[in-house]
MARLOMAR-955032 format. One record per residue (C-alpha): x, y, z; residue in three letters. Coordinates in steps of 0.25 Angstrom, whole numbers, plus 5000, padded with zeros to 4 digits. Last residue first. Layout:
<atoms>
X;Y;Z;ALA
...
</atoms>
This chain:
<atoms>
5240;5145;5124;ALA
5241;5144;5139;HIS
5232;5158;5142;ARG
5221;5154;5131;SER
5221;5141;5135;TYR
5216;5144;5151;GLU
5206;5155;5144;MET
5200;5145;5136;ALA
5199;5135;5148;LEU
5194;5144;5155;ALA
5184;5149;5145;ARG
5180;5134;5143;LEU
5178;5131;5157;GLU
5168;5142;5160;VAL
5162;5142;5146;ASN
5160;5126;5150;ILE
5155;5128;5165;ASN
5142;5137;5158;SER
5142;5151;5161;LYS
5130;5155;5168;GLU
5120;5166;5167;THR
5109;5167;5178;VAL
5094;5166;5176;PRO
5087;5173;5188;GLN
5079;5166;5197;TYR
5071;5172;5209;ASP
5068;5161;5221;LEU
5058;5153;5223;SER
5065;5143;5228;ALA
5061;5132;5218;ALA
5064;5142;5209;ALA
5079;5145;5214;LYS
5079;5131;5214;GLU
5076;5127;5200;ASN
5084;5139;5194;TYR
5096;5133;5202;ASN
5092;5120;5195;ARG
5092;5125;5182;TYR
5105;5133;5183;GLY
5110;5119;5187;GLU
5105;5113;5173;VAL
5110;5124;5165;ILE
5124;5123;5171;GLU
5123;5107;5169;ARG
5118;5108;5154;VAL
5129;5119;5151;GLY
5137;5109;5144;ALA
5131;5094;5138;ARG
5130;5084;5149;PHE
5137;5072;5148;SER
5128;5063;5156;TYR
5131;5051;5165;LYS
5146;5052;5169;ILE
5146;5067;5169;GLU
5144;5067;5184;ASP
5132;5073;5184;ASN
5128;5082;5196;TYR
5119;5093;5188;LEU
5115;5086;5177;ILE
5112;5074;5186;GLU
5105;5083;5197;THR
5096;5089;5185;LEU
5090;5075;5183;PRO
5090;5070;5170;ILE
5078;5071;5159;TYR
5082;5063;5147;ARG
5084;5065;5131;PHE
5091;5055;5124;ASN
5093;5063;5112;GLU
5095;5080;5109;LEU
5098;5088;5096;LYS
5088;5083;5087;PHE
5078;5083;5096;SER
5066;5075;5104;SER
5059;5075;5119;PHE
5046;5071;5121;ASN
5049;5057;5125;GLU
5057;5060;5137;ILE
5043;5064;5145;GLY
5042;5078;5148;SER
5034;5084;5137;LEU
5018;5080;5141;ASN
5022;5084;5158;LYS
5026;5097;5154;PRO
5042;5102;5153;LEU
5047;5111;5162;ALA
5058;5119;5154;ILE
5068;5125;5160;HIS
5078;5136;5152;TYR
5092;5140;5151;ALA
5096;5152;5141;ALA
5111;5148;5136;VAL
5120;5159;5133;ARG
5130;5153;5123;VAL
5144;5155;5121;ASP
5147;5140;5126;ALA
5139;5138;5138;ILE
5133;5152;5144;ASP
5122;5147;5154;LEU
5110;5156;5156;TYR
5101;5152;5167;MET
5085;5150;5171;PHE
5082;5155;5159;PRO
5066;5162;5155;THR
5055;5157;5151;SER
5044;5168;5147;ARG
5038;5163;5134;ASP
5037;5149;5142;HIS
5042;5136;5132;ILE
5033;5123;5137;ILE
5021;5127;5129;GLY
5029;5128;5116;SER
5028;5111;5115;PRO
5032;5107;5101;PHE
5022;5101;5094;THR
5025;5103;5081;MET
5032;5090;5075;ASN
5044;5093;5073;VAL
5043;5101;5086;THR
5039;5089;5094;GLN
5050;5083;5090;ASP
5060;5092;5094;THR
5055;5094;5108;PHE
5069;5095;5116;VAL
5079;5099;5109;GLU
5077;5107;5097;GLN
5063;5110;5099;GLN
5067;5112;5114;LEU
5077;5120;5111;VAL
5071;5130;5100;ARG
5060;5131;5109;LYS
5070;5135;5122;ILE
5074;5148;5114;SER
5061;5152;5106;ASP
5054;5154;5119;SER
5065;5163;5123;VAL
5062;5170;5112;LEU
5075;5173;5105;GLU
5085;5185;5108;GLY
5098;5178;5105;GLN
5093;5165;5098;LYS
5095;5151;5104;SER
5107;5139;5105;TYR
5102;5126;5110;GLY
5101;5117;5123;MET
5091;5105;5128;PRO
5099;5101;5139;LEU
5110;5091;5136;SER
5118;5079;5136;VAL
5129;5077;5127;HIS
5138;5086;5134;GLY
5151;5078;5130;TYR
5147;5064;5130;PRO
5162;5059;5123;LYS
5161;5052;5110;GLY
5172;5060;5104;LEU
5167;5072;5108;ASP
5159;5080;5098;LEU
5148;5072;5098;ARG
5137;5075;5086;PRO
5124;5083;5093;ALA
5115;5074;5099;LYS
5114;5080;5112;ASP
5108;5072;5123;ASP
5097;5074;5129;GLY
5094;5081;5143;VAL
5079;5084;5150;LEU
5081;5089;5166;ILE
5074;5083;5177;MET
5073;5091;5189;ASP
5063;5099;5185;PRO
5052;5087;5187;ASN
5037;5089;5185;GLY
5036;5090;5170;PHE
5049;5087;5162;PRO
5064;5097;5163;THR
5070;5104;5151;VAL
5081;5112;5156;VAL
5084;5120;5142;LEU
5096;5127;5137;ALA
5094;5139;5128;THR
5106;5145;5119;GLY
5112;5159;5116;VAL
5124;5163;5108;ARG
5136;5171;5108;ARG
5140;5172;5124;ILE
5156;5176;5126;ILE
5162;5173;5138;GLY
5176;5176;5132;GLU
5181;5161;5132;LYS
5166;5156;5129;ILE
5166;5166;5117;ASN
5179;5160;5113;HIS
5176;5146;5114;VAL
5161;5148;5106;ILE
5170;5155;5095;ARG
5179;5144;5093;HIS
5167;5134;5093;MET
5160;5144;5083;THR
5173;5145;5074;GLY
5175;5129;5074;LEU
5162;5129;5067;SER
5148;5121;5074;ALA
5143;5111;5068;GLN
5149;5097;5073;PHE
5144;5086;5064;GLU
5159;5086;5058;HIS
5163;5079;5071;PRO
5174;5088;5080;LEU
5188;5086;5080;SER
5192;5100;5071;LYS
5184;5108;5084;TYR
5190;5103;5095;PHE
5206;5106;5089;GLU
5200;5119;5084;GLU
5193;5122;5097;VAL
5206;5123;5106;VAL
5200;5125;5120;PRO
5210;5114;5127;LYS
5204;5108;5140;ARG
5199;5097;5130;ALA
5185;5096;5139;ASN
5182;5110;5138;LEU
5184;5109;5121;LEU
5174;5097;5124;LEU
5166;5104;5130;THR
5164;5116;5119;MET
5163;5107;5110;PHE
5151;5102;5117;THR
5146;5115;5120;LEU
5145;5120;5106;ALA
5141;5106;5100;GLU
5128;5108;5109;SER
5126;5121;5106;LEU
5124;5115;5092;ILE
5126;5124;5079;SER
5117;5128;5070;THR
5119;5143;5070;PRO
5108;5152;5074;GLY
5097;5149;5084;ALA
5089;5138;5079;GLY
5073;5140;5073;LYS
5062;5140;5083;VAL
5054;5131;5078;ILE
5040;5132;5075;GLY
5037;5123;5064;TRP
5032;5135;5058;ARG
5046;5142;5059;GLN
5053;5130;5053;ILE
5045;5129;5042;LEU
5047;5142;5039;ARG
5061;5141;5040;HIS
5061;5129;5030;ALA
5053;5139;5021;GLY
5063;5149;5020;PRO
5074;5138;5017;VAL
5064;5132;5005;SER
5057;5120;5007;ILE
5059;5106;4998;PRO
5071;5101;5004;LEU
5086;5099;4996;ASP
5095;5108;5001;TYR
5104;5096;5005;HIS
5094;5091;5014;ALA
5106;5093;5026;ARG
5108;5106;5022;GLU
5092;5111;5021;PHE
5092;5106;5036;VAL
5105;5114;5039;LYS
5099;5126;5034;ASP
5087;5125;5041;VAL
5094;5123;5054;SER
5096;5115;5066;GLY
5099;5102;5062;LEU
5089;5092;5069;GLU
5077;5103;5071;LEU
5078;5107;5058;TYR
5077;5092;5051;ALA
5066;5091;5060;LYS
5058;5101;5054;VAL
5063;5099;5040;PHE
5056;5084;5043;GLU
5045;5091;5049;ILE
5044;5099;5036;GLU
5046;5087;5027;PHE
5035;5078;5033;SER
5024;5092;5031;ARG
5028;5094;5016;GLU
5026;5079;5014;ARG
5013;5078;5023;GLU
5008;5093;5014;GLU
5013;5085;5000;ILE
5004;5073;5005;SER
5013;5058;5009;LEU
5009;5048;5001;SER
5001;5037;5006;LYS
5008;5023;5008;GLU
5006;5013;4997;LYS
5000;5000;4999;MET
</atoms>
């Protein structure tokens, strides 16, 4: 028995869904066209309109992945010799960021310069604020098999001056609720227009604003989470993140500082104390700057 052929409308819908998936995976319209060798039944302006119609918050500038930069900086610090070129030449071809970008980040860390902004989310299940959602980074391993910084909070770049709701929605669409985004069932109701960060963390040359997202009961199950950037979602107790001995987990740079800021925020809230978000420097920034200064003196 012959299968029923798809109507024009069904074929168009199928194409649009596949294009949206590719966009969320690759991070830009240009990269989707490049992977398809520019053979797509849609124009570039039409693709941008499609992404907008789907309710997707577009990427924040260059499509380099924040996790790549953080992994690179962690390896650089562990080597105890901040010679960027040597590390860059050893990286796999999948690494997207340029040598110039890595040089600039190291320079900015040394000088204390913040060049970009980002957003990190502490996502907790219904009724349990001490269990925190994490996932494993899917980005290509840059560390020759050693699991540096592969366990992460949902985190990514943002745009200067954009709405807070857009910053949060972008991270949720790309790193928590990708399937719902593709199916146009993204749970916008969990984002509050007046959300305020509980802290800011300077990590690499990015000032990351950290927010708490408390999920409703119907969205708290692990089966709800999907992403092209994170996998193996699970909840981890706050105490295991703060006091982990690095044997069971290997957290991305900045995760512990953000979770510690979240705990401090909760303690103040529980005591009905006024809390203003603090700005802190990540441990990796402090240590890399000290190492760079030491290396400069002895070079």
